Each structure stands twice: as C-alpha cells, then as structure tokens.
N, C-alpha and C positions, 0 to 999 in steps of 0.2 A: 747974580752969573749965573752962579749954580740951577735956580729953577729953569729960567730961559732955555739952558744949556739941554735941559732935562724935555723939555717942552720940542725943541725940536729935534731932538732923540725918536721921543714918542711921534712925531711928522714923519720924520721920515722913514720909518716900521710903519706906518697906515699907508702911508704910500707907497710903500714897497709892496705891502699885503694887496693893497689896490690894484697893483700894475700884474699879480701876480692872478687876483681874481678875475682880472680882464680879458684876459692874454687866455684864451684855449685852444689847444692844438690837439683837436684830432685824429686817431690813427685812422691809417688806410681799412676801407670793411668795416667802418666799425660808425655806431652815430650815439648823440646825447641830446636826452630830454632834458629843457631848459622851462621851469617853472618861474615864473614871478608873483611874489608873493602868496606863493602855494597854488597859483594856476597856469596851466599850461599854454608858453607862450610860444615856442618852436619847437625847431629841429636841429641840432646841429651837424651838419655831415664832416668828412673829412676833409682836413685842411686846419690853417689859421680860422678861429671866431674870436670876435671881440662880444662880453655881453658888460652888463652895467654890475659894477662889483658892489654887494651887500645889499641888490634888489632882488636880482636874477642868482637863479641857485639849478647847479647840475642835478637832476632827479635822478638818473638814470643814465650808464653806459650799455651799450647794446653789440653785442658782434653781431656781424651780418652774413660772417661766412656761415656755409652749411656744416648741421652740427650732426655728429655719431653718439646716438644714446643707446648702450644698451640696456634692457629693462631685465630683473631677476626672474626666473622660471615660475608662470603661473600656473597653479593647476585647472583644468578646463574640463569638465565632464559631455565626454560625447553622447549621440545618441543613443549607441547601444548601452551606456550606463559605465562607462571606462575613462577612469581619471588619467589624464596624459598631462602630463609638464611641458609645456613651450617657453623655448628663450625665444624672445625678439629683439630684433633692434631698428630703432626710426632713424631715418638721414631726415633731418626737415633744415628748414632756411627761415631767418625773418626777415618778412616783407617790408612791413610795416613796423618802426621803431615807437612809434606812438601808440598803434594798437595795442601791440605787448606789451606797453606797461601799462595801460588805462582799462583794458577792454576786458583779462583774466589776471588773476592774483600772483599766478606761478606757472605759469605754461609749461612747463617742463614735467609736473606734478600733473597736470591738467590732460596733457598730453598721454602718459604713462596711464591715469585712469580710463582714461577714452578707450586708450588701447585695447586695455587687459576686456573691458566690457563689451567691447565691440569683437572681439578674438572668442569673447563667450558665447557670445550670439552666435558667431560664424560655424563655431566646432562643434557647438550643438544642435547644427541640422545634418552632420556628419557622421556616420562611424568612423571605426577605426582604421579600417581600410584603406576610406575614400579618403581621411585628414593625413592617413600617412604618403600619398600618390600624389594626394592634390596642391602643393606646398605655391605652386602658382597662381592658383587659384584663391587662395584664401589671401596668399599677397596682394592679389589685384581690389579684392574685395576689402580688405584694412585698409590700403592705401587709399580708396576713393570714400568711405567713410572718415576716415582721419583728415583728407585733404577738406571735406566739405565741412566739418566741423570745425577746423583751426583756422579756414579763411577769413572767417570773421577776427579773430585776432591777432593780425597780421602775419601767422606763420604759413608757409606752404610744405608737406609733407612731400619731399620728393620720391622715399624709396621705404620701402617696409619688407624683412628679411625674419625670415625665422628661423634663426640659428640652428636649433635643434626641438625633435619632438619625442620623448622618452614614454615610453608605454609602463603599464605596470608589469614588474618584474615575473608574474607569471607570463603574462604575454611574451615577453622579450625569451624566455626561455621556451615558448611554443613555435615562435616563429624561427629560432635559431634550430629548434629541432628540424623543425621545415626545411629552412634552406639547407642547412645540412643531408636533409634525405632527399632535394635536389641536387645539390651537388651530387652526391654517390650515385644518383639515378643521370646525370650530367657523364658524370667519367665509367658508369659503366655502359651507356650508350656508345660512348667514344670507344671505349676498349674495344667492345665489342663490332665495331665499326671497323676499328683497327684489324681486328680476326679477319673480320670478315674478308676486308680489303689484300690481307695479306696472302689467303687461302686464296683469291681469286689469281692475286699474283704469281702465286708458287703454280696454281694449275693452270696457268696459262704456260709459265716456264716450262713446268713438265709436255704440256703439248710440243711446246716447238721443239721441244729438247728432242719430243720422241720422235716428231716429225724429219727433227736434221739426221737422227739413227737412221731411221728407214730409210731417209734418200739417201747418206751415205753408202748405207747396208747394201742397197737396190745397186748402187754406181759401183760396189765392190766386187758383190755377185756379176754385173753384167760384164765388167774387167777382168774378173777371175775366168769366168767362161769364155770370153774370148780370148784369155790368155790360154788356157787349157783345149780351145778348139783351136787357134793358130800352133798349138805343140803337138796335135796328134794329126794336124797337116802337115808339118814341118816334117813329123817320123814316116808319116808315111806318103812322102813325095820323097825321104831320104831310104825308106824300104824300098819303094819301086823307082827309086834310081840305081838301088846296088841290085835290084833282081836276084833277091834271094830265092834260094831253092828248100827242098821240101827239110832236107837235114838240117837248116839251122831256124827251120823255122820249127820244128823239133826242138832243137836245144833250149831254145828263148824258153819254148814251152815249158819244159822240164825244170827251168831257171824259177819259171815262177810258182811251182808247187808248194817249196818252203813257205813262201811268203802267204798264201792261203793256210796254214796249219798254223800261222802264230796265232799266240795269246791263248790264255788258258781256259774263256768263254769257247774255244772251240772242241769243241765233244763232238761233232760230229761235222765232217765234211764231204761234199759231194764231186767226185772223181767226172771230169763229162767224159763222156763215149769215144770221142777225140783223144782221149788220152794213148788208146790201143794203137791207132794210126802214127802217134809221135814217136811211141815207143818202138815199131815197128821199124819205122824211119831210120830211128836214132841207131837203132843193134846193126841196120843193115850200114847204115854210114862207118860203122867201128869195127862191122867184119871187114868192111875191105880198105881198113887201113892196119888193122892185124896181121903181124905176118907167118906164111904159109910154111906149114911143115911139110920138108920135101925137097926144099929148093923151089928155082925157080918153075923146075918142069911137073911139077904138082896142076894139077888141073883147078881151075876157078870154081868154086862152088854158084849154083844160083840159091835165089830164093834168099831165106834168110837164117838158112844153115851152111856149114862148112863139110870140105870132104875128109875123110877120115879113113887114113892107111893105118895098117896094122903091121908089125913087126914081123918077119918069117923067123920061126923059131930054128935054133941047130941040133938036131940029134945028136 
C-alpha cells in the first residue's frame, strides 16, 4: 500500500504543477513571449492564457508602459574643442514585444550607446554658445535619430531631454563674471533711469510750484492793490466829505514828519517846500487860539504876528 500512496502523491503533485504551468495570468500593460522547444510560438497579452505545460515556456515578460531612463553624464567635445558634460533622459515605450526580445540583446544598453554616439555627433558640429542655447534643437535631432534606429527593435522613443550641460570650470567662471557684469550694467541703467525720472518729476513739481506761487503772488498783489485803492478812495471820500481846511491838513502833515525820520539808515531826509506853508498855516491857527494880553479890548493881530503892548513906567 505504501508504494501506491507514494505514486498517487507524486501524480497529484505533477498534476498540480502542470495546472500551474498551464494557466498564465499576464498583468495589464504587459506581454509575455512563449517559446515551444526553443522556438518563438506566440505573444501572450494581458489576461488569462493557457499554455502547454513542459512544452511551452515563457521566455520573457516585457512591460509595455512608457519607461524613463536617465543616463550618466557623458563628456562631449564641441566644435571649438571644449569638453562639456551632458546628462540625458530618455522616454521610450516597447511597442513590439517580439522585436524587443529577438532583434536586440539588451535594448536599454543599446539605447544608451546610441544616445551617446548620436549626442557626440550633434554636439561636435556646434560651438559652446550654440550648445548652451539650442537645447530644443539638440533634443529634436537626437529624438529623430533614436526613433529611426530603435523602430526595428520594437521601441518608440517619445522624448529626449537634456537635464544639464556643464561647461568647463574656467568657462563657468568667465560666464559667471559676464553675467555679473551684465547684471551690474542693468542695475546701473535702471538706477540712472530712476534718478532721471526722479529729477524730471522733481523739476516738474518745482515748475508747478513756481507757477502756482507766482499766480498766488499775482492774485495777492492784485488784491492788495485793490484794497489799497479802495482804502485811498475811502480816505479821499472821507476827507472830501469832511471838507477839511488848511489848518487840519497842516496838522496832519506835521504828524507824518516823525515817520519820515524813522530808521537808523535815514541819515539824510529832504523836507518838501510845502512844509513852510504848512508851518505858516499851523502858526496862524495856534495864534488864533492863544489868549490875547490886555483883555478883550486889545486889537487883533493880522498875518502871522501878534500885537505887543508895553507896560507904562511909574516915575
């Protein structure tokens, strides 16, 4: 009984292994290459697939999604004999699992080597300045060559990007100095423009201020002159309304004499000729108001003098 049980156990194990090898589940966006006795038979797509156990074998499982592969920096010589290090990133996708398996031994390594050689050919025809400013042109040229070469491998190159372009250290120092000089130049230009604009605005402000000040002074002078004229008219009308005589005018004229002599700088001042007439009028007025000696019987003096009487002497 024991040998029979052992045989049954072995058969069950073999059947279980056969079932496992018969049923193949392929994930989405993947493919599997099936070989029968070492020869390509078919490609298994995503889902549940049945293969013949111990006859069909799975050669390779390939991811059909887009892949991103960064390559290490590669030294490249430009047209002006300068060595630059360039980092590249390749975006590719397997479109034919059979071609990617049988047309090339390792498509990743093949893409890397093709990228390096193509990049050296493209950069070798450019100088450093054009290399630094023509990334889109380099990307387009590199993608065209890679896409054409990898098409027969069942691979489509979707994008090629240059991550970094590093020139030599001496060139980097020179470029940094140049950029610093350009920044200083732009800063100086902006500062000068700001000062110029500030001066223009300040001049415009001063101009407007002077114009407004002049207009204010003109209006003030006009109002002041108008006020003085009104005051003169008022005084003149008041004087004529009061009908002043020569005595009052002479008195007012004498009151103005101290104001003429005011100030330390008035070393010399001129007395008008009319002052004599004013003094005569004033003296006449004062003579009329002064008390007369000898009572009311005394005679009145005429002109500017007064009559003088002598006291009789007693013998």
